[in-house]
Structure formats: C-alpha cells, structure tokens
C-alpha positions in Angstrom: 0.0 0.0 0.0 2.2 2.8 -1.2 1.0 6.3 -1.1 0.7 7.7 -4.7 2.9 10.7 -5.6 0.8 13.9 -4.8 -0.4 16.0 -7.7 -2.2 19.3 -7.0 -4.0 20.0 -3.7 -6.3 18.1 -1.5 -8.7 19.8 1.0 -10.1 18.3 4.2 -13.2 20.1 5.5 -14.4 19.8 9.1 -18.0 20.9 8.5 -19.6 22.7 11.3 -22.7 20.5 12.2 -22.9 21.6 15.8 -22.6 18.6 18.2 -21.7 15.9 15.7 -19.0 14.9 13.1 -18.9 15.6 9.3 -15.7 15.6 7.4 -15.2 16.0 3.6 -12.0 15.2 1.8 -11.8 16.3 -1.9 -9.2 16.8 -4.5 -8.1 15.3 -7.9 -11.7 15.2 -9.0 -12.8 12.9 -6.2 -14.4 13.2 -2.8 -15.3 11.2 0.2 -17.4 12.0 3.2 -17.0 10.8 6.8 -20.2 11.1 8.8 -22.9 13.7 8.3 -24.0 15.1 11.7 -27.5 14.7 13.4 -30.8 14.1 11.6 -31.4 17.8 11.2 -28.0 18.4 9.6 -28.4 16.5 6.3 -29.3 19.6 4.3 -26.4 21.6 5.9 -23.9 18.9 4.8 -25.4 18.4 1.3 -25.5 22.2 0.9 -21.8 22.4 2.0 -20.8 19.7 -0.5 -22.6 21.4 -3.4 -21.0 24.8 -2.5 -17.6 23.0 -2.4 -18.3 21.9 -6.0 -18.8 18.2 -5.0 -21.6 16.7 -7.1 -20.8 13.1 -6.4 -19.1 11.1 -3.8 -16.8 8.1 -4.5 -17.3 6.9 -0.8 -19.2 7.9 2.4 -18.2 6.5 5.8 -20.6 6.1 8.7 -18.1 5.7 11.5 -20.7 4.2 13.9 -24.5 4.3 14.0 -25.1 7.0 16.4 -27.4 9.8 15.2 -24.8 12.6 15.5 -22.6 10.8 13.0 -25.0 9.1 10.6 -28.1 11.2 11.1 -27.7 13.3 8.0 -26.3 10.6 5.7 -29.7 9.5 4.3 -30.3 13.1 3.0 -26.8 13.3 1.6 -27.3 10.0 -0.3 -30.6 11.1 -1.6 -29.1 14.4 -2.9 -25.6 13.5 -3.9 -24.9 10.3 -5.9 -22.5 8.0 -3.7 -20.9 4.9 -5.0 -20.2 3.2 -1.7 -20.9 3.4 2.0 -18.5 2.0 4.5 -19.7 1.0 8.0 -18.2 -1.1 10.7 -19.3 -4.7 10.9 -21.2 -5.0 14.3 -22.1 -8.0 16.3 -25.8 -8.8 15.8 -26.7 -7.8 19.3 -25.4 -4.2 18.6 -27.2 -3.6 15.2 -29.5 -0.6 16.0 -33.2 -0.7 15.4 -33.3 3.1 15.5 -35.3 5.1 12.9 -32.0 7.0 12.1 -30.4 3.7 11.1 -33.3 2.3 9.2 -33.7 5.7 7.3 -30.0 5.2 6.2 -30.5 1.6 5.0 -33.6 2.8 3.1 -31.7 5.6 1.5 -29.0 3.2 0.5 -31.5 0.9 -1.1 -33.4 3.7 -2.9 -30.2 5.2 -4.3 -28.3 2.0 -5.2 -25.4 2.9 -2.9 -23.3 -0.2 -2.2 -22.9 -1.0 1.5 -19.5 -2.4 2.7 -18.6 -3.6 6.1 -15.1 -2.2 6.4 -12.4 -3.3 8.8 -8.7 -3.1 9.5 -6.6 -3.8 6.5 -9.1 -2.3 4.0 -7.4 0.4 1.8 -8.6 2.5 -1.1 -6.7 4.9 -3.4 -8.9 8.0 -3.5 -8.4 11.8 -4.0 -4.9 11.0 -5.1 -4.0 9.6 -1.8 -4.4 6.5 0.3 -7.2 5.8 2.7 -6.6 3.0 5.3 -8.9 1.5 7.9 -6.9 0.9 11.2 -9.7 -0.1 13.6 -11.6 -1.3 15.5 -9.4 -4.4 16.0 -12.1 -6.4 17.8 -15.7 -6.3 18.9 -16.4 -3.9 21.8 -19.7 -3.6 23.7 -20.1 0.1 23.1 -21.0 1.6 19.8 -18.5 4.4 20.2 -15.7 2.0 20.5 -16.8 0.2 17.3 -16.1 3.5 15.4 -14.2 2.9 12.1 -10.7 4.4 12.6 -9.3 5.7 9.2 -6.1 7.4 8.1 -5.9 9.4 4.9 -2.4 10.1 3.5 -1.6 12.5 0.8 2.0 12.7 -0.1 3.7 13.1 3.2 0.8 14.6 5.0 -1.7 12.4 6.9 -5.0 12.8 8.8 -6.3 10.4 11.4 -10.1 10.2 12.0 -11.2 8.2 15.0 -15.0 8.8 15.2 -16.0 8.4 18.8 -13.5 5.6 19.8 -12.6 5.8 23.4 -9.4 5.0 25.4 -9.8 1.2 25.6 -9.7 0.5 21.9 -7.1 3.2 21.4 -4.8 1.3 23.9 -5.5 -1.9 21.9 -4.3 -0.2 18.7 -1.1 0.9 20.4 -0.6 -2.5 22.0 -1.0 -4.2 18.6 1.7 -2.0 17.2 -0.6 -0.3 14.7 1.1 2.8 13.2 -1.3 5.6 14.2 1.1 8.5 13.4 -0.5 11.5 11.6 0.0 15.2 11.1 -3.5 16.0 12.1 -5.8 14.2 14.6 -9.5 14.7 14.8 -9.9 14.3 18.5 -12.1 11.3 19.5 -15.6 11.8 20.7 -15.9 15.6 20.4 -13.0 16.2 22.9 -14.5 14.0 25.6 -12.1 13.0 28.4 -13.0 9.3 27.7 -11.1 9.5 24.4 -7.7 10.6 23.2 -5.5 9.4 26.1 -2.1 11.0 26.5 -0.4 7.8 25.3 -2.6 7.7 22.2 -2.1 11.4 21.3 1.6 11.2 21.9 1.7 8.1 19.5 -0.2 10.0 16.9 2.1 13.0 17.5 0.2 15.4 15.3 1.0 19.1 14.6 -2.7 20.0 14.5 -5.7 18.9 16.5 -9.3 19.4 15.4 -12.2 19.1 17.8 -15.7 18.8 16.2 -18.1 20.0 18.8 -21.3 22.0 19.2 -21.3 25.3 21.0 -22.7 25.2 24.5 -23.5 21.4 24.1 -25.0 19.6 27.1 -22.1 17.1 27.5 -19.5 19.8 28.4 -17.4 18.8 25.4 -14.5 19.4 25.0 -13.7 18.4 28.5 -11.2 20.5 30.5 -9.0 17.4 30.9 -8.7 17.2 27.1 -7.9 20.9 26.7 -5.3 20.9 29.4 -3.7 17.8 27.7 -3.6 19.7 24.4 -2.3 22.7 26.1 0.6 20.8 27.5 1.5 19.6 24.0 2.0 23.0 22.4 0.1 22.1 19.2 -2.4 24.0 17.1 -6.0 23.4 18.2 -9.0 24.2 16.0 -12.6 23.8 17.1 -15.8 23.9 15.1 -17.6 25.5 18.0 -15.2 28.5 18.0 -14.0 28.5 14.4 -17.0 27.2 12.5 -16.1 25.0 9.5 -12.4 24.4 9.1 -10.6 23.7 5.8 -7.2 22.2 5.8 -5.4 22.4 2.3 -2.4 20.3 1.6 -0.1 19.8 -1.4 1.3 16.7 0.2 4.0 18.4 2.3 2.5 21.6 3.8 -0.8 22.2 5.5 -2.7 25.5 5.3 -5.7 26.0 7.5 -8.5 28.5 7.2 -11.8 28.7 9.0 -15.2 30.5 8.9 -14.3 32.6 12.0 
C-alpha cells in the first residue's frame, strides 16, 4: 500500500454541524465524506458539499451508527450520488433498530449505494491519496468503541479520524503496534475526556488537532482534561464551536488552515 505521488491540492473540510461529526475530503476530481451530523444536519452537509463543488461522492463512511454521526447521511445519499458506503461490521446484538439507522438503510437501497462492512486492512486509493482502515481491532460492547478508525495520507501529510473511539480501543491499537502517526488528529468523541488518552495522542504526534463539537453542548465537550492535555503539547488546536467550518489544504507536504471565524 504505497501512497501515490501527490499532484495538486487536497482539501479536508471539518464541516460545522454543531454537536456531531462531518468531514469532507476532496481533490483530484474525487471526494469522500466521513459522517454527516445529526438528523437535522443532512441539508447543511449536502449544501456544503454542493457549495464546495462536490456533485458526487466516491465513498461515504458512517463511523458508527449514532445519530450525531449518521443522522444526516440519508439526506446526503438522496441528494448526492454516492458509490459506496462503509460502516463497521457490528455483532448482531449491537445492530441498531433506530429510525435513524433504518432511514440510512432505506436511503442506500433507494439510491443503489453499495454498502460495505469495512475493517482493519481495508485500503482505497482516492483523491490522489491512500485511505486505510486501522480499527476497530475487535468487537467492543459500546458503539462508540466500534467506530471505524481511518487514516488518509496524501504525499507526506496524513490525517487520522477516530470517530468516537474511546481510550480502551485506542490502547488496543497501540498494543497491537498499529502505526497511528498523523500530522492532524480529529480528536475522538468531540473532545471527551474518555477519548484521546495522552499515550494515544503522543503516539499520533500530530501538529494539528481538530475538535468537532457543538457550541454550548449539554455534554460539556470538549472536557477540560482534554484541553489541558492539548495545552501541554503546544500544538495547534482548531474547534468547530469556536472556528466554524475548518478547511485544511495540503499539497502533500505543507498544510494551510482556514476557518469561517
């Protein structure tokens, strides 16, 4: 799995969907989307994609079936042709019966989007770079921990997306010797203190952290423990609650970051 030589620029957008996740990667005439926020954010995400000039998706990823991650995906699939949707393979006992999840399955069927249960070792060349699935390594009894962990590498620049994975599975990745290093880390679980342990963050060793989080959310995310950890690392921290949508542009060696505010 060699990373292709970079040509041109790739943009990674952390879309402000309030308390939730939605990340768009686009470049070299292709695009993929990781999550699409809550049920009421589908139009926001679809509108953002259209404004960014994305009229089709080669891939969408639902990191795990919680509504603040997959809620808007049905609307996105219905509005923007999407070839494939990756989701984690869940044990039968954990497959949700929620309306949100069923709406997504219905939308996949209606639009002919191919569903794939992705897992560690799966890779895809996309947007001129390499997308790899790193986790989850095993079945956990919490949906957050079943989040698909992906890394996208473009040239020498890499981005790690961990969904809502918490510290237990992070530790399992480290123990298994998985290379989690990246230049940018999307903090797990909206900056919750239950994710992104010091050991994990130090193994990733990024220059930039992004926290996708809703202003004034009821969970108190990002937690002060997380912020003081980041503070001690002297890295750049961007937050959708403070900065709005965040766009990272890379030519494969340098990252430029801009935001709505």
